[in-house]
Every structure is written in structure tokens, then in C-alpha cells.
N, CA, C and O atoms as a Tripos MOL2 file, in Angstrom:
@<TRIPOS>MOLECULE
protein
  300   299    75     0     0
PROTEIN
NO_CHARGES

@<TRIPOS>ATOM
      1 N           0.8020   -0.9380    0.4020 N.3       1 MET1
      2 CA         -0.1060    0.1220   -0.1520 C.3       1 MET1
      3 C           1.0020    1.0740    0.1780 C.2       1 MET1
      4 O           0.5850    2.0680   -0.4150 O.2       1 MET1
      5 N           1.7530    1.3150    0.5420 N.am      2 GLU2
      6 CA          2.7890    2.7090    0.7820 C.3       2 GLU2
      7 C           3.4390    2.5310   -0.3240 C.2       2 GLU2
      8 O           3.7000    3.6600   -0.7390 O.2       2 GLU2
      9 N           3.8880    1.6730   -1.1070 N.am      3 MET3
     10 CA          4.2940    1.6640   -2.5460 C.3       3 MET3
     11 C           3.2790    2.9070   -3.5340 C.2       3 MET3
     12 O           3.4340    4.0630   -3.9290 O.2       3 MET3
     13 N           2.4320    2.0620   -3.5950 N.am      4 VAL4
     14 CA          1.1150    2.3210   -4.3670 C.3       4 VAL4
     15 C           1.0940    4.1400   -4.1260 C.2       4 VAL4
     16 O           1.0470    4.9270   -5.0710 O.2       4 VAL4
     17 N           1.1370    4.5300   -2.7520 N.am      5 ILE5
     18 CA          1.0820    5.9360   -2.4460 C.3       5 ILE5
     19 C           2.1440    6.7010   -2.5200 C.2       5 ILE5
     20 O           2.1200    7.9200   -2.3510 O.2       5 ILE5
     21 N           3.0400    6.0990   -2.7510 N.am      6 MET6
     22 CA          4.7300    6.9700   -3.4270 C.3       6 MET6
     23 C           4.9380    7.0190   -4.7120 C.2       6 MET6
     24 O           5.6210    7.8530   -5.3060 O.2       6 MET6
     25 N           4.0460    5.6650   -5.3920 N.am      7 ALA7
     26 CA          3.9700    5.6930   -7.1430 C.3       7 ALA7
     27 C           3.2790    6.8730   -7.3650 C.2       7 ALA7
     28 O           3.7300    7.6450   -8.2110 O.2       7 ALA7
     29 N           1.9080    7.2580   -6.5480 N.am      8 ALA8
     30 CA          0.7140    8.4980   -6.9250 C.3       8 ALA8
     31 C           1.8610    9.7180   -6.8730 C.2       8 ALA8
     32 O           2.1660   10.3950   -7.8560 O.2       8 ALA8
     33 N           2.4030    9.8570   -5.6190 N.am      9 ALA9
     34 CA          3.1560   11.2640   -5.5950 C.3       9 ALA9
     35 C           4.3230   11.4840   -6.4400 C.2       9 ALA9
     36 O           4.8610   12.5650   -6.6740 O.2       9 ALA9
     37 N           4.6950   10.1680   -6.9300 N.am     10 VAL10
     38 CA          5.6950   10.3270   -8.2150 C.3      10 VAL10
     39 C           5.4500   11.1710   -9.0890 C.2      10 VAL10
     40 O           6.0660   12.2240   -9.2580 O.2      10 VAL10
     41 N           3.9780   10.5330  -10.0830 N.am     11 ILE11
     42 CA          3.2960   10.6240  -11.0730 C.3      11 ILE11
     43 C           3.0790   11.9190  -10.7330 C.2      11 ILE11
     44 O           3.4520   12.6730  -11.6320 O.2      11 ILE11
     45 N           2.5430   12.5710   -9.6250 N.am     12 ILE12
     46 CA          2.0990   13.9140   -9.3790 C.3      12 ILE12
     47 C           3.0980   14.6960   -9.3900 C.2      12 ILE12
     48 O           3.1070   15.7240  -10.0650 O.2      12 ILE12
     49 N           4.3380   14.2160   -8.4440 N.am     13 GLY13
     50 CA          5.5080   15.2400   -8.7710 C.3      13 GLY13
     51 C           6.2790   15.7010  -10.5390 C.2      13 GLY13
     52 O           6.4110   16.7580  -11.1550 O.2      13 GLY13
     53 N           6.5900   14.4080  -10.7820 N.am     14 LEU14
     54 CA          6.9640   14.6080  -12.3540 C.3      14 LEU14
     55 C           5.8710   15.2120  -13.4950 C.2      14 LEU14
     56 O           6.1470   15.6950  -14.5930 O.2      14 LEU14
     57 N           4.8910   15.0760  -13.0410 N.am     15 GLY15
     58 CA          3.5620   16.0010  -13.8700 C.3      15 GLY15
     59 C           3.6290   17.2760  -13.8190 C.2      15 GLY15
     60 O           3.3150   18.0800  -14.6970 O.2      15 GLY15
     61 N           4.3130   17.5950  -12.0970 N.am     16 ALA16
     62 CA          3.8460   19.4730  -12.0340 C.3      16 ALA16
     63 C           5.5230   19.6060  -12.7670 C.2      16 ALA16
     64 O           5.6650   20.1660  -13.8540 O.2      16 ALA16
     65 N           6.4920   19.1210  -12.1400 N.am     17 LEU17
     66 CA          7.9130   19.3350  -12.9230 C.3      17 LEU17
     67 C           7.3890   19.6020  -14.6000 C.2      17 LEU17
     68 O           7.5380   20.6700  -15.1930 O.2      17 LEU17
     69 N           6.7980   18.4520  -15.1380 N.am     18 GLY18
     70 CA          6.9060   18.6860  -16.9870 C.3      18 GLY18
     71 C           6.1720   19.5130  -17.1010 C.2      18 GLY18
     72 O           6.3440   20.0550  -18.1930 O.2      18 GLY18
     73 N           5.1680   20.0740  -16.3900 N.am     19 ALA19
     74 CA          4.3180   21.2800  -16.6540 C.3      19 ALA19
     75 C           5.1770   22.7080  -16.3870 C.2      19 ALA19
     76 O           5.3550   23.6730  -17.1310 O.2      19 ALA19
     77 N           5.5460   22.4900  -15.2810 N.am     20 GLY20
     78 CA          6.2280   23.9760  -14.7620 C.3      20 GLY20
     79 C           7.1070   23.9920  -15.8230 C.2      20 GLY20
     80 O           6.6970   24.7480  -16.7030 O.2      20 GLY20
     81 N           8.2440   23.4110  -16.1120 N.am     21 ILE21
     82 CA          9.0460   23.5890  -17.3820 C.3      21 ILE21
     83 C           8.6970   23.8260  -18.8680 C.2      21 ILE21
     84 O           9.4040   24.3940  -19.7000 O.2      21 ILE21
     85 N           7.2190   23.1730  -19.0820 N.am     22 GLY22
     86 CA          6.8150   23.2880  -20.1790 C.3      22 GLY22
     87 C           5.9860   24.6500  -20.3820 C.2      22 GLY22
     88 O           5.5810   25.0570  -21.4710 O.2      22 GLY22
     89 N           5.7960   25.3210  -19.0580 N.am     23 PHE23
     90 CA          5.2960   26.5840  -19.1650 C.3      23 PHE23
     91 C           5.8520   27.5760  -19.6380 C.2      23 PHE23
     92 O           5.4640   28.3350  -20.5260 O.2      23 PHE23
     93 N           7.2180   27.5820  -18.7560 N.am     24 GLY24
     94 CA          8.4390   27.9730  -18.7570 C.3      24 GLY24
     95 C           8.8810   28.7440  -20.1110 C.2      24 GLY24
     96 O           9.0770   29.9160  -20.4320 O.2      24 GLY24
     97 N           8.9410   27.3320  -20.8050 N.am     25 LEU25
     98 CA          9.6210   27.4820  -22.3840 C.3      25 LEU25
     99 C           8.8040   28.1460  -23.2110 C.2      25 LEU25
    100 O           9.2210   28.9010  -24.0890 O.2      25 LEU25
    101 N           7.3480   27.8640  -22.9430 N.am     26 LEU26
    102 CA          6.2550   28.1950  -23.7830 C.3      26 LEU26
    103 C           5.9570   29.7100  -23.5400 C.2      26 LEU26
    104 O           5.5290   30.4880  -24.3930 O.2      26 LEU26
    105 N           6.3240   30.0770  -21.9130 N.am     27 GLY27
    106 CA          6.5960   31.8000  -21.9090 C.3      27 GLY27
    107 C           7.7260   32.3130  -22.6530 C.2      27 GLY27
    108 O           7.5980   33.3770  -23.2590 O.2      27 GLY27
    109 N           8.5450   31.8360  -22.6690 N.am     28 GLY28
    110 CA          9.6260   32.2770  -22.7500 C.3      28 GLY28
    111 C           9.7480   32.6800  -24.4080 C.2      28 GLY28
    112 O          10.0290   33.7580  -24.9310 O.2      28 GLY28
    113 N           9.4030   31.2900  -25.0380 N.am     29 LYS29
    114 CA          9.0660   31.3360  -26.5640 C.3      29 LYS29
    115 C           8.3810   32.7190  -27.3050 C.2      29 LYS29
    116 O           8.8170   33.3270  -28.2830 O.2      29 LYS29
    117 N           7.0970   33.0170  -26.4580 N.am     30 LEU30
    118 CA          6.1200   33.6890  -26.9430 C.3      30 LEU30
    119 C           6.7540   35.2560  -26.4480 C.2      30 LEU30
    120 O           7.0680   36.0680  -27.3180 O.2      30 LEU30
    121 N           6.8360   35.4380  -25.6360 N.am     31 LEU31
    122 CA          7.9550   36.7260  -25.0010 C.3      31 LEU31
    123 C           9.1310   36.8270  -26.4520 C.2      31 LEU31
    124 O           9.1920   38.0030  -26.8110 O.2      31 LEU31
    125 N           9.8780   36.0640  -27.1720 N.am     32 GLU32
    126 CA         10.8400   36.0820  -28.0040 C.3      32 GLU32
    127 C          10.1860   36.3340  -29.0310 C.2      32 GLU32
    128 O          10.4420   37.4330  -29.5230 O.2      32 GLU32
    129 N           9.1820   35.5250  -29.7130 N.am     33 SER33
    130 CA          8.6970   35.4820  -30.7670 C.3      33 SER33
    131 C           7.5830   37.1360  -30.4010 C.2      33 SER33
    132 O           7.6660   38.0190  -31.2550 O.2      33 SER33
    133 N           6.9890   37.3000  -29.6170 N.am     34 THR34
    134 CA          6.7310   38.9270  -30.0550 C.3      34 THR34
    135 C           7.6680   40.1630  -29.9350 C.2      34 THR34
    136 O           7.3500   41.2440  -30.4300 O.2      34 THR34
    137 N           8.9720   39.9480  -29.1820 N.am     35 ALA35
    138 CA          9.8110   41.1130  -29.5520 C.3      35 ALA35
    139 C          10.4570   40.9670  -30.7770 C.2      35 ALA35
    140 O          11.0040   41.9290  -31.3150 O.2      35 ALA35
    141 N          10.4450   39.7210  -31.3270 N.am     36 ARG36
    142 CA         10.8580   39.6150  -33.2210 C.3      36 ARG36
    143 C           9.7980   39.9820  -34.0340 C.2      36 ARG36
    144 O           9.8830   40.5440  -35.1260 O.2      36 ARG36
    145 N           8.6420   39.5840  -33.3570 N.am     37 GLN37
    146 CA          7.1900   40.5690  -34.6450 C.3      37 GLN37
    147 C           6.3960   41.2270  -33.6120 C.2      37 GLN37
    148 O           5.9450   40.3600  -32.8620 O.2      37 GLN37
    149 N           6.1150   42.1510  -33.3360 N.am     38 PRO38
    150 CA          4.9800   42.7150  -32.6930 C.3      38 PRO38
    151 C           3.9210   42.4640  -33.5910 C.2      38 PRO38
    152 O           3.1260   41.6980  -33.0470 O.2      38 PRO38
    153 N           3.5930   42.7510  -34.6380 N.am     39 GLU39
    154 CA          2.7410   43.1930  -34.9510 C.3      39 GLU39
    155 C           1.5620   41.5940  -34.6760 C.2      39 GLU39
    156 O           0.3740   41.5970  -34.3540 O.2      39 GLU39
    157 N           2.6100   40.2270  -34.9990 N.am     40 MET40
    158 CA          2.1300   39.2170  -34.6100 C.3      40 MET40
    159 C           1.7930   38.8750  -33.4760 C.2      40 MET40
    160 O           1.8230   37.6650  -33.2500 O.2      40 MET40
    161 N           1.3080   39.9090  -32.2480 N.am     41 ALA41
    162 CA          1.0010   39.3650  -31.1980 C.3      41 ALA41
    163 C           0.5070   38.8570  -30.7510 C.2      41 ALA41
    164 O           0.7510   37.9500  -29.9560 O.2      41 ALA41
    165 N          -1.3640   39.7570  -31.5360 N.am     42 ASN42
    166 CA         -2.4340   38.3670  -31.1520 C.3      42 ASN42
    167 C          -2.7530   37.3530  -31.8500 C.2      42 ASN42
    168 O          -3.8490   36.7930  -31.8350 O.2      42 ASN42
    169 N          -1.5470   36.9850  -32.6800 N.am     43 GLN43
    170 CA         -2.1040   35.4340  -33.0990 C.3      43 GLN43
    171 C          -0.8060   34.9400  -32.4510 C.2      43 GLN43
    172 O          -0.6960   33.7830  -32.8540 O.2      43 GLN43
    173 N          -0.0070   35.1570  -31.8390 N.am     44 LEU44
    174 CA          1.0990   34.2470  -31.6050 C.3      44 LEU44
    175 C           0.1990   33.9430  -29.5560 C.2      44 LEU44
    176 O           0.0500   32.8760  -28.9600 O.2      44 LEU44
    177 N          -0.1380   35.2300  -29.1440 N.am     45 GLN45
    178 CA         -0.8980   34.7390  -27.9080 C.3      45 GLN45
    179 C          -1.9300   34.1030  -27.8910 C.2      45 GLN45
    180 O          -2.2410   33.5490  -26.8360 O.2      45 GLN45
    181 N          -2.7130   33.9950  -28.9610 N.am     46 THR46
    182 CA         -3.9790   33.0440  -29.1420 C.3      46 THR46
    183 C          -3.3270   31.6200  -29.4080 C.2      46 THR46
    184 O          -3.6600   30.8450  -28.5120 O.2      46 THR46
    185 N          -2.3920   30.9550  -30.4850 N.am     47 LYS47
    186 CA         -1.9960   30.0970  -30.0580 C.3      47 LYS47
    187 C          -0.9360   29.7160  -29.0010 C.2      47 LYS47
    188 O          -0.4040   28.6070  -29.0400 O.2      47 LYS47
    189 N          -0.6550   30.5510  -28.1390 N.am     48 THR48
    190 CA         -0.2470   30.1680  -27.0750 C.3      48 THR48
    191 C          -1.1490   29.5410  -25.8170 C.2      48 THR48
    192 O          -1.1310   28.4940  -25.1690 O.2      48 THR48
    193 N          -1.9200   30.7200  -25.8320 N.am     49 PHE49
    194 CA         -2.7970   29.8830  -24.8670 C.3      49 PHE49
    195 C          -3.4650   28.3080  -25.1610 C.2      49 PHE49
    196 O          -3.5990   27.4250  -24.3130 O.2      49 PHE49
    197 N          -3.8540   28.2310  -26.6810 N.am     50 ILE50
    198 CA         -4.1400   26.7610  -26.9690 C.3      50 ILE50
    199 C          -3.1970   26.0400  -26.4820 C.2      50 ILE50
    200 O          -3.4700   25.2060  -25.6190 O.2      50 ILE50
    201 N          -2.0560   26.1930  -26.8790 N.am     51 MET51
    202 CA         -0.8630   25.3940  -26.3740 C.3      51 MET51
    203 C          -0.7630   25.0330  -25.1230 C.2      51 MET51
    204 O          -0.0940   24.1240  -24.6320 O.2      51 MET51
    205 N          -1.7270   26.0810  -24.4420 N.am     52 ALA52
    206 CA         -1.0770   26.0540  -22.5960 C.3      52 ALA52
    207 C          -2.1720   25.0610  -22.4630 C.2      52 ALA52
    208 O          -1.9280   24.0070  -21.8750 O.2      52 ALA52
    209 N          -3.2590   25.2690  -22.9090 N.am     53 GLY53
    210 CA         -4.2940   24.4200  -22.2190 C.3      53 GLY53
    211 C          -3.9830   22.8740  -22.3370 C.2      53 GLY53
    212 O          -4.1730   22.0580  -21.4350 O.2      53 GLY53
    213 N          -3.2830   22.5000  -24.0650 N.am     54 LEU54
    214 CA         -3.2530   21.3740  -24.0660 C.3      54 LEU54
    215 C          -2.0830   20.6670  -23.0360 C.2      54 LEU54
    216 O          -2.0970   19.4780  -22.7200 O.2      54 LEU54
    217 N          -1.1290   21.6070  -22.6120 N.am     55 LEU55
    218 CA         -0.1230   20.9140  -21.6150 C.3      55 LEU55
    219 C          -0.4720   21.2180  -20.5220 C.2      55 LEU55
    220 O           0.1160   20.7810  -19.5320 O.2      55 LEU55
    221 N          -1.6480   22.1470  -20.4270 N.am     56 ASP56
    222 CA         -1.9480   21.8680  -18.6300 C.3      56 ASP56
    223 C          -2.9880   20.5400  -18.4170 C.2      56 ASP56
    224 O          -3.6990   20.2790  -17.4460 O.2      56 ASP56
    225 N          -2.7990   19.7640  -19.7580 N.am     57 ALA57
    226 CA         -3.7490   18.5120  -19.7960 C.3      57 ALA57
    227 C          -3.1290   17.3970  -19.2800 C.2      57 ALA57
    228 O          -3.6800   16.8050  -18.3520 O.2      57 ALA57
    229 N          -1.8910   16.9350  -19.7990 N.am     58 VAL58
    230 CA         -1.3310   16.2430  -19.2210 C.3      58 VAL58
    231 C          -1.4010   16.0360  -17.8200 C.2      58 VAL58
    232 O          -2.0990   15.1410  -17.3430 O.2      58 VAL58
    233 N          -0.4620   17.1040  -16.8740 N.am     59 PRO59
    234 CA         -0.8080   17.0890  -15.6320 C.3      59 PRO59
    235 C          -2.2580   16.4100  -15.0120 C.2      59 PRO59
    236 O          -2.4030   15.2720  -14.5650 O.2      59 PRO59
    237 N          -3.0300   17.2330  -15.1090 N.am     60 MET60
    238 CA         -4.6050   16.8930  -15.0540 C.3      60 MET60
    239 C          -4.5850   15.0500  -15.1100 C.2      60 MET60
    240 O          -4.7640   14.4140  -14.0710 O.2      60 MET60
    241 N          -4.3230   14.2850  -16.5790 N.am     61 ILE61
    242 CA         -4.5060   13.0350  -16.5320 C.3      61 ILE61
    243 C          -3.7530   12.1950  -15.5830 C.2      61 ILE61
    244 O          -4.1240   11.0720  -15.2400 O.2      61 ILE61
    245 N          -2.6170   12.8150  -15.1470 N.am     62 GLY62
    246 CA         -1.6750   12.4560  -14.0340 C.3      62 GLY62
    247 C          -2.4980   12.1440  -12.7610 C.2      62 GLY62
    248 O          -2.6490   11.0780  -12.1650 O.2      62 GLY62
    249 N          -3.0280   13.4850  -12.4950 N.am     63 VAL63
    250 CA         -3.6740   13.0050  -11.1720 C.3      63 VAL63
    251 C          -4.7160   12.7390  -11.2070 C.2      63 VAL63
    252 O          -5.2660   12.8440  -10.1110 O.2      63 VAL63
    253 N          -5.6370   12.2490  -12.3910 N.am     64 GLY64
    254 CA         -6.4400   11.3460  -11.8690 C.3      64 GLY64
    255 C          -6.0130    9.9030  -12.1500 C.2      64 GLY64
    256 O          -6.8270    9.0030  -11.9450 O.2      64 GLY64
    257 N          -4.7440    9.6180  -12.6210 N.am     65 ILE65
    258 CA         -4.3710    7.9250  -13.0310 C.3      65 ILE65
    259 C          -4.0470    7.7800  -11.1730 C.2      65 ILE65
    260 O          -4.6260    6.9890  -10.4280 O.2      65 ILE65
    261 N          -2.7650    8.9790  -10.6870 N.am     66 ALA66
    262 CA         -2.8440    9.0380   -9.2370 C.3      66 ALA66
    263 C          -4.1540    8.9950   -7.9600 C.2      66 ALA66
    264 O          -3.8950    8.9300   -6.7580 O.2      66 ALA66
    265 N          -5.1380    9.0310   -8.3600 N.am     67 MET67
    266 CA         -6.2760    9.3500   -7.6050 C.3      67 MET67
    267 C          -7.0530    8.2040   -7.5420 C.2      67 MET67
    268 O          -7.7590    7.9120   -6.5770 O.2      67 MET67
    269 N          -6.8840    7.2560   -9.0090 N.am     68 TYR68
    270 CA         -7.3670    5.9090   -9.0760 C.3      68 TYR68
    271 C          -6.1980    4.6940   -8.3770 C.2      68 TYR68
    272 O          -6.4920    3.6170   -7.8590 O.2      68 TYR68
    273 N          -5.0570    5.1900   -8.5380 N.am     69 LEU69
    274 CA         -4.1250    4.5380   -7.5290 C.3      69 LEU69
    275 C          -4.4070    4.1880   -5.9320 C.2      69 LEU69
    276 O          -4.4650    3.1900   -5.2130 O.2      69 LEU69
    277 N          -4.5840    5.9990   -5.7950 N.am     70 ILE70
    278 CA         -4.7610    6.0410   -4.1530 C.3      70 ILE70
    279 C          -5.8220    5.2330   -4.0350 C.2      70 ILE70
    280 O          -5.5050    4.3280   -3.2630 O.2      70 ILE70
    281 N          -7.0430    5.0910   -4.4550 N.am     71 PHE71
    282 CA         -8.6640    5.0720   -3.5570 C.3      71 PHE71
    283 C          -8.8710    4.1350   -4.5000 C.2      71 PHE71
    284 O         -10.0990    4.1780   -4.5790 O.2      71 PHE71
    285 N          -8.5290    3.3370   -5.2530 N.am     72 VAL72
    286 CA         -8.5640    1.8750   -5.5390 C.3      72 VAL72
    287 C          -7.9770    0.7830   -5.7050 C.2      72 VAL72
    288 O          -8.3760   -0.3700   -5.8630 O.2      72 VAL72
    289 N          -6.4130    1.5300   -5.6250 N.am     73 VAL73
    290 CA         -5.9490    0.1850   -5.9730 C.3      73 VAL73
    291 C          -5.0450   -0.5100   -4.5820 C.2      73 VAL73
    292 O          -4.5140   -1.5550   -4.2070 O.2      73 VAL73
    293 N          -5.3050    0.8470   -4.1790 N.am     74 ALA74
    294 CA         -4.6850    0.8050   -2.3350 C.3      74 ALA74
    295 C          -5.6180    0.7900   -2.0340 C.2      74 ALA74
    296 O          -5.7340   -0.2670   -1.4130 O.2      74 ALA74
    297 N          -6.8920    1.5030   -2.0280 N.am     75 GLY75
    298 CA         -7.6040    1.1970   -0.9720 C.3      75 GLY75
    299 C          -8.6630    0.0880   -0.5480 C.2      75 GLY75
    300 O          -9.1540    0.1030    0.5800 O.2      75 GLY75
@<TRIPOS>BOND
     1     1     2 1
     2     2     3 1
     3     3     4 2
     4     3     5 am
     5     5     6 1
     6     6     7 1
     7     7     8 2
     8     7     9 am
     9     9    10 1
    10    10    11 1
    11    11    12 2
    12    11    13 am
    13    13    14 1
    14    14    15 1
    15    15    16 2
    16    15    17 am
    17    17    18 1
    18    18    19 1
    19    19    20 2
    20    19    21 am
    21    21    22 1
    22    22    23 1
    23    23    24 2
    24    23    25 am
    25    25    26 1
    26    26    27 1
    27    27    28 2
    28    27    29 am
    29    29    30 1
    30    30    31 1
    31    31    32 2
    32    31    33 am
    33    33    34 1
    34    34    35 1
    35    35    36 2
    36    35    37 am
    37    37    38 1
    38    38    39 1
    39    39    40 2
    40    39    41 am
    41    41    42 1
    42    42    43 1
    43    43    44 2
    44    43    45 am
    45    45    46 1
    46    46    47 1
    47    47    48 2
    48    47    49 am
    49    49    50 1
    50    50    51 1
    51    51    52 2
    52    51    53 am
    53    53    54 1
    54    54    55 1
    55    55    56 2
    56    55    57 am
    57    57    58 1
    58    58    59 1
    59    59    60 2
    60    59    61 am
    61    61    62 1
    62    62    63 1
    63    63    64 2
    64    63    65 am
    65    65    66 1
    66    66    67 1
    67    67    68 2
    68    67    69 am
    69    69    70 1
    70    70    71 1
    71    71    72 2
    72    71    73 am
    73    73    74 1
    74    74    75 1
    75    75    76 2
    76    75    77 am
    77    77    78 1
    78    78    79 1
    79    79    80 2
    80    79    81 am
    81    81    82 1
    82    82    83 1
    83    83    84 2
    84    83    85 am
    85    85    86 1
    86    86    87 1
    87    87    88 2
    88    87    89 am
    89    89    90 1
    90    90    91 1
    91    91    92 2
    92    91    93 am
    93    93    94 1
    94    94    95 1
    95    95    96 2
    96    95    97 am
    97    97    98 1
    98    98    99 1
    99    99   100 2
   100    99   101 am
   101   101   102 1
   102   102   103 1
   103   103   104 2
   104   103   105 am
   105   105   106 1
   106   106   107 1
   107   107   108 2
   108   107   109 am
   109   109   110 1
   110   110   111 1
   111   111   112 2
   112   111   113 am
   113   113   114 1
   114   114   115 1
   115   115   116 2
   116   115   117 am
   117   117   118 1
   118   118   119 1
   119   119   120 2
   120   119   121 am
   121   121   122 1
   122   122   123 1
   123   123   124 2
   124   123   125 am
   125   125   126 1
   126   126   127 1
   127   127   128 2
   128   127   129 am
   129   129   130 1
   130   130   131 1
   131   131   132 2
   132   131   133 am
   133   133   134 1
   134   134   135 1
   135   135   136 2
   136   135   137 am
   137   137   138 1
   138   138   139 1
   139   139   140 2
   140   139   141 am
   141   141   142 1
   142   142   143 1
   143   143   144 2
   144   143   145 am
   145   145   146 1
   146   146   147 1
   147   147   148 2
   148   147   149 am
   149   149   150 1
   150   150   151 1
   151   151   152 2
   152   151   153 am
   153   153   154 1
   154   154   155 1
   155   155   156 2
   156   155   157 am
   157   157   158 1
   158   158   159 1
   159   159   160 2
   160   159   161 am
   161   161   162 1
   162   162   163 1
   163   163   164 2
   164   163   165 am
   165   165   166 1
   166   166   167 1
   167   167   168 2
   168   167   169 am
   169   169   170 1
   170   170   171 1
   171   171   172 2
   172   171   173 am
   173   173   174 1
   174   174   175 1
   175   175   176 2
   176   175   177 am
   177   177   178 1
   178   178   179 1
   179   179   180 2
   180   179   181 am
   181   181   182 1
   182   182   183 1
   183   183   184 2
   184   183   185 am
   185   185   186 1
   186   186   187 1
   187   187   188 2
   188   187   189 am
   189   189   190 1
   190   190   191 1
   191   191   192 2
   192   191   193 am
   193   193   194 1
   194   194   195 1
   195   195   196 2
   196   195   197 am
   197   197   198 1
   198   198   199 1
   199   199   200 2
   200   199   201 am
   201   201   202 1
   202   202   203 1
   203   203   204 2
   204   203   205 am
   205   205   206 1
   206   206   207 1
   207   207   208 2
   208   207   209 am
   209   209   210 1
   210   210   211 1
   211   211   212 2
   212   211   213 am
   213   213   214 1
   214   214   215 1
   215   215   216 2
   216   215   217 am
   217   217   218 1
   218   218   219 1
   219   219   220 2
   220   219   221 am
   221   221   222 1
   222   222   223 1
   223   223   224 2
   224   223   225 am
   225   225   226 1
   226   226   227 1
   227   227   228 2
   228   227   229 am
   229   229   230 1
   230   230   231 1
   231   231   232 2
   232   231   233 am
   233   233   234 1
   234   234   235 1
   235   235   236 2
   236   235   237 am
   237   237   238 1
   238   238   239 1
   239   239   240 2
   240   239   241 am
   241   241   242 1
   242   242   243 1
   243   243   244 2
   244   243   245 am
   245   245   246 1
   246   246   247 1
   247   247   248 2
   248   247   249 am
   249   249   250 1
   250   250   251 1
   251   251   252 2
   252   251   253 am
   253   253   254 1
   254   254   255 1
   255   255   256 2
   256   255   257 am
   257   257   258 1
   258   258   259 1
   259   259   260 2
   260   259   261 am
   261   261   262 1
   262   262   263 1
   263   263   264 2
   264   263   265 am
   265   265   266 1
   266   266   267 1
   267   267   268 2
   268   267   269 am
   269   269   270 1
   270   270   271 1
   271   271   272 2
   272   271   273 am
   273   273   274 1
   274   274   275 1
   275   275   276 2
   276   275   277 am
   277   277   278 1
   278   278   279 1
   279   279   280 2
   280   279   281 am
   281   281   282 1
   282   282   283 1
   283   283   284 2
   284   283   285 am
   285   285   286 1
   286   286   287 1
   287   287   288 2
   288   287   289 am
   289   289   290 1
   290   290   291 1
   291   291   292 2
   292   291   293 am
   293   293   294 1
   294   294   295 1
   295   295   296 2
   296   295   297 am
   297   297   298 1
   298   298   299 1
   299   299   300 2
@<TRIPOS>SUBSTRUCTURE
     1 MET1         2 RESIDUE 1 A MET
     2 GLU2         6 RESIDUE 1 A GLU
     3 MET3        10 RESIDUE 1 A MET
     4 VAL4        14 RESIDUE 1 A VAL
     5 ILE5        18 RESIDUE 1 A ILE
     6 MET6        22 RESIDUE 1 A MET
     7 ALA7        26 RESIDUE 1 A ALA
     8 ALA8        30 RESIDUE 1 A ALA
     9 ALA9        34 RESIDUE 1 A ALA
    10 VAL10       38 RESIDUE 1 A VAL
    11 ILE11       42 RESIDUE 1 A ILE
    12 ILE12       46 RESIDUE 1 A ILE
    13 GLY13       50 RESIDUE 1 A GLY
    14 LEU14       54 RESIDUE 1 A LEU
    15 GLY15       58 RESIDUE 1 A GLY
    16 ALA16       62 RESIDUE 1 A ALA
    17 LEU17       66 RESIDUE 1 A LEU
    18 GLY18       70 RESIDUE 1 A GLY
    19 ALA19       74 RESIDUE 1 A ALA
    20 GLY20       78 RESIDUE 1 A GLY
    21 ILE21       82 RESIDUE 1 A ILE
    22 GLY22       86 RESIDUE 1 A GLY
    23 PHE23       90 RESIDUE 1 A PHE
    24 GLY24       94 RESIDUE 1 A GLY
    25 LEU25       98 RESIDUE 1 A LEU
    26 LEU26      102 RESIDUE 1 A LEU
    27 GLY27      106 RESIDUE 1 A GLY
    28 GLY28      110 RESIDUE 1 A GLY
    29 LYS29      114 RESIDUE 1 A LYS
    30 LEU30      118 RESIDUE 1 A LEU
    31 LEU31      122 RESIDUE 1 A LEU
    32 GLU32      126 RESIDUE 1 A GLU
    33 SER33      130 RESIDUE 1 A SER
    34 THR34      134 RESIDUE 1 A THR
    35 ALA35      138 RESIDUE 1 A ALA
    36 ARG36      142 RESIDUE 1 A ARG
    37 GLN37      146 RESIDUE 1 A GLN
    38 PRO38      150 RESIDUE 1 A PRO
    39 GLU39      154 RESIDUE 1 A GLU
    40 MET40      158 RESIDUE 1 A MET
    41 ALA41      162 RESIDUE 1 A ALA
    42 ASN42      166 RESIDUE 1 A ASN
    43 GLN43      170 RESIDUE 1 A GLN
    44 LEU44      174 RESIDUE 1 A LEU
    45 GLN45      178 RESIDUE 1 A GLN
    46 THR46      182 RESIDUE 1 A THR
    47 LYS47      186 RESIDUE 1 A LYS
    48 THR48      190 RESIDUE 1 A THR
    49 PHE49      194 RESIDUE 1 A PHE
    50 ILE50      198 RESIDUE 1 A ILE
    51 MET51      202 RESIDUE 1 A MET
    52 ALA52      206 RESIDUE 1 A ALA
    53 GLY53      210 RESIDUE 1 A GLY
    54 LEU54      214 RESIDUE 1 A LEU
    55 LEU55      218 RESIDUE 1 A LEU
    56 ASP56      222 RESIDUE 1 A ASP
    57 ALA57      226 RESIDUE 1 A ALA
    58 VAL58      230 RESIDUE 1 A VAL
    59 PRO59      234 RESIDUE 1 A PRO
    60 MET60      238 RESIDUE 1 A MET
    61 ILE61      242 RESIDUE 1 A ILE
    62 GLY62      246 RESIDUE 1 A GLY
    63 VAL63      250 RESIDUE 1 A VAL
    64 GLY64      254 RESIDUE 1 A GLY
    65 ILE65      258 RESIDUE 1 A ILE
    66 ALA66      262 RESIDUE 1 A ALA
    67 MET67      266 RESIDUE 1 A MET
    68 TYR68      270 RESIDUE 1 A TYR
    69 LEU69      274 RESIDUE 1 A LEU
    70 ILE70      278 RESIDUE 1 A ILE
    71 PHE71      282 RESIDUE 1 A PHE
    72 VAL72      286 RESIDUE 1 A VAL
    73 VAL73      290 RESIDUE 1 A VAL
    74 ALA74      294 RESIDUE 1 A ALA
    75 GLY75      298 RESIDUE 1 A GLY
């Protein structure tokens, strides 16, 4: 049971770490692209928000799997 809870913690932790790195890279590229071509700022921002939504889905799936492990497998 303890191993299942530790596995869930690792899933959530690595998902959060990956999302943090992804959002950092995404924001940096948005600023870099907007600085190079300011006239495309609206299009770049729209595409960045779409990518942020997709990027945020991965840790949420990890949380769902971790909750399944905690409440169904370990419980």
C-alpha cells in the first residue's frame, strides 16, 4: 500500500515538474517571438493559450491516474 501511494506522489510530482518546465519554455518563446514580430502578437498569444491548455491537460491526467491508484488500488 505504501508503494502505491509513493508511486502516486511520483506521478503527481513529475507531472507538475514537467508542466512547470513546459510553461516556462512556452512563455519564453512567446516573449521572444513577440519581441521579433510585434505585429503578430495577437496571433501568437492565441496559439500560446491553446498550447497552454493542451500542456495543462497532461498533469491533470496524471492526477486522475494517481487518484485511481490511491483510492482503488491501495484502498
